[in-house]
Each structure stands twice: as C-alpha cells, then as structure tokens.
Steps between C-alpha positions, in 0.01 A plus 500: 500500500785741583672441165188579300449825696854609418449409137177699487669803662784472250261495205305798636825691566623432147166617357520825698858570383411428136195729528707781652747477212249454217249775578751791491667351192170487312399846623825666389511313168166654399629857512559664160874560547743265336705334768769242505598283792790606722792262456810433700700629204332842541640516850854411396494740201384792718200561273268521797620700801349724760489871431660729750388851574789732577334715764660662807296682763698801616243644741147432618364674191768473231665223303734475202438267211704412190275488195542327165671803347781459757424822686439494874203710611401629842131440574298664774226258603282773653510762226564255213785724378776348288842663454821382338735381774781347294554501125568186296810675364653471848451123483661498155816676624601194702294241306295434813222245514375565854530753782479536881422810703690593814303534824517880488411505125808707415690226315418230249702186436482395135552131429681397182698200370252259659637144494289210627690258726262239643124511563459828688864609512666736258777755474481850358672836485352801678529870427392750765310805378457819705147630435566848644809562283376288205840331468647157542740457791757224517574391856844346539370237743252351251636191315454473124284184518276426799280205591286682756427871514258687720458841658451541874135552599572858610738748349720405207744239631556196280 
C-alpha cells in the first residue's frame, strides 16, 4: 500500500511540473513576436547579457548618468533639469570606457585599457580628472595598470 501511494504522488508531482512548464511555453509562443530559444552557445558568445545603467547618485536629489552619446549628464530628480556634466570628448582624450566619481565629486577616475583576467577580475589603467580645473592630473603614486581601484567614501582619497 505504501509503494502505490508513493507512485501516485510521483505521478501527480510529475504532472504538476509538466503543467507548470507547458502553460507558460504555450502562452509565450502565441505572441506575435518572432522568438528563438535561448541556447548555451548564446551565453558563451556573449550575445545575451544584462544591461547596466551607469548611474551615480551624488545627492538626495541629483544623479549623473552616461547616455548613449557618451556624454555624462547631471539630472535633478525634483526639478527634472538635465545639464551636461562631462563631455564625451573628455572620455576620448584617454580612450576611457568607464568612470568613477570621488566622494566629494571633485575628481573623476577614467578607466581605460580594460583587460579581463578571470570571471570578475580585470586590470585597467586610470586617469584622474580634476572637474574644477578641467584638466587631467597624473599622481606619481598611481601605478600604470591596476587590478582594483576605488575612491574613499568621503573626500577624494583613492
């Protein structure tokens, strides 16, 4: 009697799992968009990846965001104002692909020469930009290639 109960529970469990897989598959296949199944090869070829949103809150009301044109804009969330914070030509001067703001928002570290090492590790070169003077500064203590770079939470120490 115990074996038949287990068998019955197994059959019911399998039916539930099959139903949970089939119903969404049928529902999504009926939509008008042409879709193709996601394959393991898509993952290894980097054809499907998450999108990141380069946004940094700099106060309770303001944030900076790099848009598709490469310019970084300052947005005020209360007034909905948008002003140019950093031009894409500044990125081009050092061939930068990413940036970090210092805690006091006076300096920007531009990342260039990005080289992937393993999984989440990489090395890159960093150029420090003084926003007040609109010039690049070259600190002697900063190595040419770095594996981990960050600014201190307050001020502009790195």
